[in-house]
C-alpha positions as CSV (number, residue, x, y, z in Angstrom):
1,X,95.2,18.4,83.8
2,X,91.8,16.7,84.0
3,X,90.5,16.8,87.6
4,X,92.6,19.9,88.5
5,X,90.4,22.8,89.7
6,X,91.4,26.0,87.8
7,X,90.6,29.6,88.1
8,X,89.4,30.2,84.5
9,X,88.7,33.7,83.3
10,X,86.3,33.9,80.3
11,X,87.7,36.8,78.3
12,X,85.5,38.6,75.7
13,X,85.3,42.0,74.0
14,X,82.3,44.3,74.4
15,X,82.9,47.7,72.9
16,X,79.4,49.0,72.1
17,X,77.7,49.3,75.4
18,X,74.5,51.4,75.9
19,X,75.5,54.9,77.1
20,X,73.5,54.5,80.4
21,X,75.5,51.3,81.3
22,X,78.9,53.1,81.3
23,X,78.3,56.8,81.3
24,X,81.9,57.4,82.2
25,X,83.1,55.8,79.0
26,X,83.8,57.7,75.8
27,X,81.8,56.6,72.8
28,X,83.8,53.7,71.1
29,X,85.9,55.0,68.3
30,X,84.7,53.7,64.9
31,X,87.0,51.8,62.6
32,X,86.5,51.0,59.0
33,X,85.3,47.5,58.7
34,X,84.2,47.5,62.3
35,X,81.9,44.6,63.2
36,X,78.2,45.4,63.5
37,X,76.4,43.6,66.3
38,X,73.5,41.6,65.1
39,X,70.6,40.0,67.0
40,X,71.9,38.2,70.1
41,X,71.2,34.6,70.8
42,X,69.0,33.7,73.7
43,X,72.2,32.7,75.6
44,X,75.7,34.0,74.8
45,X,78.4,31.4,74.1
46,X,80.3,32.9,77.0
47,X,77.4,32.0,79.3
48,X,77.3,28.4,78.0
49,X,81.1,28.1,78.4
50,X,80.9,29.6,82.0
51,X,78.3,27.0,82.9
52,X,80.3,24.2,81.3
53,X,83.4,25.2,83.3
54,X,81.4,25.1,86.5
55,X,80.2,21.6,85.7
56,X,83.8,20.6,85.1
57,X,84.6,21.7,88.7
58,X,86.5,24.9,87.7
59,X,86.1,28.4,89.2
60,X,85.1,30.6,86.2
61,X,84.8,34.4,86.1
62,X,84.3,37.0,83.4
63,X,86.6,39.7,82.2
64,X,85.6,42.3,79.6
65,X,87.9,44.1,77.2
66,X,86.0,47.3,76.5
67,X,88.6,49.0,74.3
68,X,90.0,51.2,77.1
69,X,93.7,50.7,78.0
70,X,92.7,50.2,81.6
71,X,90.9,47.0,80.7
72,X,93.9,45.7,78.7
73,X,96.3,46.5,81.5
74,X,94.1,44.9,84.1
75,X,94.7,41.5,82.5
76,X,98.0,41.3,84.4
77,X,96.1,41.3,87.7
78,X,93.2,39.0,86.8
79,X,94.8,36.1,88.8
80,X,93.6,33.4,86.3
81,X,95.2,30.0,85.9
82,X,93.8,30.0,82.4
83,X,92.1,32.5,80.1
84,X,89.3,31.1,78.0
85,X,89.8,33.5,75.1
86,X,86.7,34.6,73.2
87,X,87.9,38.0,72.0
88,X,87.3,38.8,68.3
89,X,88.7,42.4,68.3
90,X,90.0,45.2,70.5
91,X,87.9,48.3,70.6
92,X,85.9,46.9,67.7
93,X,89.0,46.7,65.5
94,X,89.2,43.1,64.1
95,X,92.8,43.4,63.1
96,X,93.8,43.8,66.7
97,X,92.6,40.4,67.7
98,X,96.1,39.0,67.4
99,X,97.5,41.8,69.6
100,X,95.3,40.6,72.5
101,X,96.9,37.2,72.3
102,X,100.3,38.7,72.1
103,X,99.7,40.6,75.3
104,X,98.6,37.3,77.0
105,X,101.9,35.7,75.7
106,X,103.9,38.6,77.2
107,X,102.1,38.2,80.5
108,X,102.7,34.5,80.4
109,X,99.1,33.7,81.1
110,X,97.9,30.4,79.6
111,X,94.9,30.8,77.2
112,X,92.8,28.7,74.9
113,X,93.0,28.8,71.2
114,X,95.4,30.1,68.6
115,X,98.2,32.5,69.3
116,X,99.2,35.6,67.4
117,X,101.3,33.7,64.9
118,X,98.3,31.7,63.8
119,X,96.0,34.7,63.9
120,X,98.3,36.5,61.4
121,X,98.5,33.6,59.1
122,X,94.8,32.7,59.1
123,X,93.2,36.2,59.3
124,X,95.0,37.5,56.2
125,X,93.3,35.2,53.7
126,X,95.9,35.9,51.0
127,X,98.7,34.8,53.3
128,X,96.7,31.7,54.3
129,X,96.2,30.7,50.7
130,X,99.9,31.0,50.0
131,X,100.5,28.8,53.0
132,X,98.0,26.3,51.7
133,X,99.8,26.3,48.3
134,X,103.2,25.7,50.0
135,X,101.7,22.6,51.7
136,X,100.1,21.3,48.5
137,X,96.5,22.1,49.6
138,X,94.2,23.2,46.8
139,X,92.5,26.6,47.1
140,X,90.7,28.7,44.5
141,X,93.0,30.8,42.3
142,X,93.3,34.4,43.5
143,X,94.8,37.8,43.3
144,X,94.8,40.8,45.6
145,X,94.2,44.5,44.8
146,X,94.8,47.6,47.0
147,X,95.1,51.3,46.1
148,X,95.8,50.6,42.4
149,X,98.3,47.8,43.1
150,X,97.4,44.3,42.0
151,X,99.3,41.2,43.2
152,X,98.7,38.4,40.8
153,X,99.1,35.1,42.4
154,X,97.4,33.3,39.5
155,X,95.6,33.9,36.3
156,X,92.0,34.1,37.3
157,X,88.7,33.8,35.4
158,X,85.1,35.0,36.0
159,X,83.0,34.4,38.0
160,X,84.9,35.8,41.0
161,X,84.3,36.4,44.7
162,X,85.6,39.7,46.0
163,X,86.0,40.2,49.8
164,X,88.2,41.9,52.3
165,X,91.4,40.0,53.0
166,X,91.4,40.4,56.8
167,X,87.8,40.2,58.0
168,X,86.1,37.2,59.4
169,X,82.5,36.2,60.2
170,X,81.5,36.9,56.6
171,X,82.0,40.6,57.1
172,X,82.1,42.3,53.7
173,X,80.5,39.4,51.9
174,X,77.0,39.9,50.3
175,X,75.3,39.2,47.0
176,X,77.4,41.8,45.2
177,X,80.5,40.0,46.2
178,X,80.0,37.6,43.3
179,X,81.1,39.5,40.1
180,X,80.9,38.4,36.5
181,X,82.5,41.4,34.6
182,X,85.4,43.8,34.9
183,X,83.0,46.7,35.7
184,X,81.5,44.8,38.6
185,X,85.0,43.8,39.7
186,X,86.3,47.3,39.8
187,X,83.1,48.5,41.6
188,X,83.5,45.9,44.3
189,X,87.3,46.6,44.8
190,X,86.4,50.3,45.2
191,X,83.7,49.5,47.7
192,X,86.0,47.3,49.9
193,X,88.7,49.9,49.9
194,X,86.3,52.7,50.9
195,X,84.3,50.6,53.5
196,X,87.2,48.6,55.1
197,X,90.4,50.3,54.0
198,X,91.5,46.8,53.1
199,X,93.0,45.0,50.2
200,X,90.5,43.0,48.2
201,X,90.9,39.2,47.9
202,X,89.8,38.4,44.3
203,X,89.1,34.6,44.2
204,X,87.7,32.3,41.6
205,X,84.2,31.2,42.6
206,X,83.8,27.5,43.1
207,X,80.4,26.1,42.6
208,X,79.7,23.3,45.0
209,X,78.8,22.2,48.5
210,X,79.9,24.3,51.5
211,X,81.6,21.9,54.0
212,X,83.0,22.7,57.4
213,X,85.5,20.6,59.4
214,X,85.8,21.2,63.1
215,X,89.3,20.4,64.4
216,X,90.3,19.6,68.0
217,X,93.8,19.1,69.1
218,X,97.4,20.3,68.9
219,X,99.6,20.6,65.9
220,X,100.9,17.1,66.5
221,X,97.6,15.4,67.4
222,X,94.9,17.3,65.6
223,X,91.7,15.4,64.8
224,X,88.7,16.3,62.7
225,X,85.2,15.9,64.1
226,X,82.2,14.8,61.8
227,X,81.8,17.1,58.8
228,X,79.0,19.7,58.7
229,X,77.4,21.2,55.6
230,X,75.9,24.7,55.2
231,X,73.0,23.9,52.9
232,X,72.7,26.8,50.4
233,X,70.4,25.0,47.9
234,X,67.2,26.7,49.0
235,X,68.4,30.3,48.5
236,X,66.2,32.4,46.2
237,X,66.8,32.0,42.5
238,X,69.5,34.4,41.3
239,X,71.1,34.8,44.8
240,X,74.7,33.6,44.9
241,X,75.2,30.4,46.8
242,X,77.8,31.8,49.1
243,X,78.1,32.1,52.9
244,X,77.3,35.8,53.0
245,X,76.7,38.0,56.1
246,X,73.0,37.6,55.8
247,X,73.2,33.8,55.4
248,X,75.4,33.5,58.5
249,X,74.2,36.1,60.9
250,X,71.3,38.3,60.0
251,X,68.4,36.4,61.5
252,X,65.6,38.6,60.0
253,X,66.7,38.0,56.4
254,X,65.2,35.6,53.9
255,X,68.6,34.2,53.2
256,X,69.2,33.3,56.9
257,X,65.8,31.6,57.2
258,X,66.3,29.5,54.1
259,X,69.7,28.1,55.0
260,X,70.8,25.7,57.7
261,X,73.8,23.8,58.9
262,X,73.6,20.1,59.5
263,X,75.9,17.0,59.7
264,X,76.9,16.0,56.2
265,X,75.3,12.6,56.2
266,X,75.4,11.7,52.5
267,X,79.1,11.8,51.7
268,X,80.7,8.6,50.6
269,X,83.5,7.3,52.9
270,X,86.3,8.1,50.5
271,X,85.2,11.7,50.0
272,X,84.6,12.2,53.8
273,X,88.1,10.8,54.5
274,X,89.7,13.1,51.9
275,X,87.9,16.2,53.3
276,X,89.0,15.3,56.8
277,X,92.6,14.7,55.8
278,X,92.8,18.0,53.9
279,X,91.2,19.9,56.8
280,X,93.8,18.6,59.3
281,X,96.6,19.6,56.9
282,X,95.1,23.1,56.5
283,X,94.8,23.4,60.3
284,X,98.5,22.6,60.6
285,X,99.5,24.8,57.7
286,X,98.4,28.0,59.4
287,X,99.5,26.9,62.9
288,X,96.1,26.7,64.5
289,X,95.8,25.0,67.9
290,X,93.2,23.7,70.4
291,X,90.3,24.2,68.1
292,X,89.6,25.6,64.7
293,X,87.3,25.3,61.7
294,X,88.3,24.7,58.1
295,X,85.8,25.9,55.4
296,X,85.9,24.0,52.2
297,X,84.0,23.7,48.9
298,X,83.3,20.3,47.3
299,X,82.8,20.6,43.6
300,X,80.4,18.4,41.5
301,X,83.6,16.7,40.1
302,X,84.7,15.8,43.7
303,X,87.5,18.4,43.8
304,X,88.1,19.8,47.3
305,X,89.1,23.5,47.7
306,X,90.0,25.0,51.1
307,X,88.3,28.5,51.3
308,X,89.7,29.6,54.6
309,X,90.8,28.6,58.1
310,X,89.1,29.9,61.2
311,X,91.0,30.1,64.5
312,X,88.7,30.1,67.6
313,X,85.4,29.7,65.8
314,X,82.1,30.4,67.5
315,X,81.4,27.9,70.3
316,X,77.7,28.5,70.8
317,X,75.9,25.2,71.3
318,X,73.8,25.8,68.2
319,X,76.7,26.4,65.9
320,X,78.7,24.2,63.6
321,X,81.6,23.4,65.9
322,X,79.4,22.2,68.8
323,X,77.2,20.4,66.3
324,X,80.2,18.4,65.1
325,X,81.4,17.7,68.6
326,X,78.0,16.3,69.6
327,X,77.9,14.0,66.6
328,X,81.3,12.7,67.6
329,X,79.9,11.7,71.0
330,X,81.1,14.7,73.0
331,X,78.7,16.6,75.2
332,X,79.0,20.4,75.2
333,X,80.7,20.2,78.6
334,X,83.1,17.5,77.5
335,X,84.0,19.7,74.4
336,X,84.9,22.6,76.6
337,X,86.8,20.3,78.9
338,X,89.0,19.1,76.0
339,X,89.8,22.7,74.9
340,X,90.8,23.6,78.5
341,X,93.0,20.5,78.7
342,X,94.7,21.2,75.4
343,X,95.5,24.7,76.4
344,X,96.8,23.7,79.8
345,X,98.9,20.9,78.4
346,X,101.1,23.6,76.6
347,X,102.1,24.9,80.1
348,X,102.5,21.6,81.9
């Protein structure tokens, strides 16, 4: 599809507008576990993608899902050759991200990124871990707990990480997520149930390096880009070395300021190859497509554990995926072009 001019609609969700901007809209309905908007970057990823699409010779436009049925129904009339899908929720409810892609499938509109099948498999971390196990991919031992029912997948031992099973973007993960006693474990399970109305994923904590693998491609031809590491070594003494919400997104916190992501330069070739190979297998195990990010832990013994798989990760030029693409030799525009071509190839 390279060289073909397309009408590309950049689709994103925006459900917490100032009242004066849309006075006719009702206040967005709150959902447990609803994402809280944090400080915005100088330029949204959607703006960078829009500019890249223009440079590629396409005709981009924006479309906003604001949580009203009218905005969802209007997709049928958007006239796009391709939807560049940046939605993370519907009406602020993260669990409805998969339904947005299901609507696009029903409408038979081509779109970038993973479909509803992959979103279900990857977003529910317990299901994803079971898929990893089926394909022989090592992941930390875990169990789940919800409303007094415990599903033991493995015997597990402290210390443990406790987090919601179906949130992303480090939602629900903070310093208290790392527990070392039954009392702390029970308190955290109760907190997650009250705050998110979600089962808790109870996962053995793996001490080690936080490594991310950006993947481009289809199920058949997926390839990993250069590995990126989130350096947690400078976190304050006593703070768990985990990718918590403040580390990842809260710009005014000490944790955010003391951590950074960079290309993992000091991995030996054998270890880097193994991380890459496992990441591609994990990408395929949960049926991701076009682009995705696999989060891993590398222990001091050289053991590799897949923590989670992320469909449609953040594409801002300052984030890990674009960082890996740049190291591989792709400009930001070329990276967006590859994602567009992969999506259109499914409908050729």
